[in-house]
Every structure is written in structure tokens, then in C-alpha cells.
C-alpha positions, -999 to 999 in steps of 0.1 A, spaced: -117 -312 287 -109 -275 289 -121 -247 309 -154 -225 294 -157 -196 285 -173 -173 317 -192 -147 306 -195 -127 341 -230 -100 347 -227 -76 372 -253 -61 387 -261 -27 397 -231 -4 406 -212 -28 390 -186 -53 409 -154 -36 423 -120 -55 421 -124 -71 456 -159 -88 443 -159 -125 444 -168 -118 403 -135 -101 397 -118 -124 418 -138 -157 394 -124 -139 361 -87 -133 373 -88 -169 387 -103 -186 357 -78 -170 336 -48 -181 358 -62 -218 350 -66 -216 316 -102 -208 310 -119 -178 293 -132 -147 314 -149 -124 298 -164 -95 323 -176 -66 304 -185 -31 323 -218 -23 312 -228 10 302 -238 37 333 -241 11 363 -254 34 386 -281 41 360 -289 10 343 -310 7 310 -324 -21 300 -325 -16 265 -283 -5 265 -276 -34 288 -291 -60 264 -274 -46 237 -242 -53 253 -249 -87 264 -256 -96 231 -225 -83 213 -205 -101 243 -224 -132 234 -219 -134 201 -184 -130 207 -180 -166 231 -159 -191 214 -185 -219 198 -154 -250 207 -158 -243 247 -185 -246 275 -202 -213 277 -211 -206 314 -227 -173 327 -226 -160 362 -252 -131 370 -250 -110 401 -277 -90 414 -292 -70 390 -276 -92 365 -298 -113 368 -325 -98 361 -309 -88 325 -305 -124 319 -345 -130 324 -349 -105 300 -324 -122 279 -342 -156 281 -374 -140 270 -366 -130 238 -369 -153 209 -340 -158 185 -315 -162 209 -285 -182 209 -277 -211 237 -255 -214 264 -245 -241 284 -251 -232 322 -264 -203 339 -262 -192 377 -281 -166 390 -268 -155 421 -287 -131 447 -308 -115 423 -331 -83 444 -364 -89 452 -387 -91 418 -400 -52 435 -377 -38 451 -381 -3 452 -346 11 441 -356 38 411 -322 34 395 -334 -3 379 -367 3 377 -365 -2 337 -359 -37 345 -390 -41 366 -413 -62 360 -390 -89 347 -404 -113 326 -404 -151 349 -402 -177 318 -390 -209 326 -393 -219 291 -375 -190 281 -346 -200 305 -346 -234 289 -340 -219 257 -314 -199 269 -296 -225 287 -294 -262 294 -291 -257 331 -300 -226 353 -293 -226 389 -306 -201 417 -279 -194 446 -290 -168 472 -277 -153 506 -297 -159 541 -303 -125 554 -301 -105 518 -313 -68 523 -322 -69 488 -345 -96 490 -362 -120 516 -361 -161 516 -392 -163 510 -389 -137 477 -361 -158 464 -381 -192 472 -411 -180 451 -385 -166 423 -370 -203 419 -406 -216 418 -416 -189 396 -387 -202 373 -386 -235 377 -349 -239 390 -333 -252 414 -318 -228 446 -292 -230 468 -294 -210 498 -261 -200 518 -266 -194 555 -253 -157 569 -246 -145 529 -266 -119 529 -261 -104 493 -227 -123 483 -208 -94 477 -179 -77 494 -196 -66 521 -211 -104 534 -172 -111 528 -173 -124 491 -139 -116 474 -130 -151 469 -154 -177 463 -138 -213 457 -172 -232 456 -178 -207 427 -152 -214 406 -159 -255 415 -195 -248 401 -178 -232 372 -152 -262 363 -173 -289 374 -213 -281 381 -202 -290 414 -241 -284 434 -253 -277 454 -231 -246 458 -213 -239 493 -207 -207 513 -171 -186 510 
């Protein structure tokens, strides 16, 4: 079985070369999979409408002859929620939402993404399976807010002890557990 096509959606300010998303894109490609890691316009001042249009372009370009997997980080999770709430969208096989900020996070630069639609039916239209993974101690989202988000979306949540925002500051450059999930839907996800 061939490895899936993986679309990686970065968050506010993007994901640098040492971020686990960059590592995952390289690793998937090295093992015969297809990785698409777009750089969305103006990541320091993101615009929801622009990012949705760019996301559509990448989803339309995804090959239909492979499993299609989406892995979103931080603000990218909310981009996916807005996408999933729209009518007439394409369907992917699996989605992993990693470390979204709290739904009421007060960063002015990302205000166009809020309020986000919390639409479980939309998530099911957009993907066969959607899962949330959060880090304990995330400065952008409390554990209570993360669990409330999972409940509102009616999806499973994995909590990684001490993983904070699951980014390079938290030591997430390489993250073999996310590669296992991409390859075989191994759950629950585990820390580094």
C-alpha cells in the first residue's frame, strides 16, 4: 500500500524548518509518500478568506489515487474548521488537528478566524475521521478549553503530558508518533 498524500496546514506565523511539520513533510517524502506543505499568504497577519482560497487550491491538487490526510497545527486547525463548515467541499480520509489555540484567544492578528464554526456534521462531510491532539500546559489553550472543543466537535482527543503547544519551543522537531499516525492511523498519539 502506498503512503498517503499529506497536506500540512501551518498556523499563525508559519512553521519553520525545525518544526515537526517540516520534519514530517521531509520524512513522508523520503519514504515514498507525497507531502504538500503550503506557505499560506502573510502568516504574520493571516486573512481567513485568503487562506481558505489557498487551501482549496491545495485540496483540489491532491491526488485521488492515494489516501488523503490533513495535519493542521494551531491556527491551521481553525482554518480547517471553517473549511469543513462550507457546503460542496471535497472529502479527505483523515484529519489531525494539533494544538489549536483557545476559541477565544485574544490575538488581534488572527481575529478573522473567530468565532470558528464548531460543526460536527461539517467535520464528517469533510473527512472520514478527525482527531484532536493537545499538549498539557499549552499557553494558548487550557486543558478545559481543549476538552470542551473536542466535546463540541464530537471528536476524540489525545493529551500529551508536558507537550505545551506541540511546537519547537516544546521540543517538537522530530515527532515519530505523528508519522505513525500518518502511516497507519496509530492512536492514541504519544509524545516525542
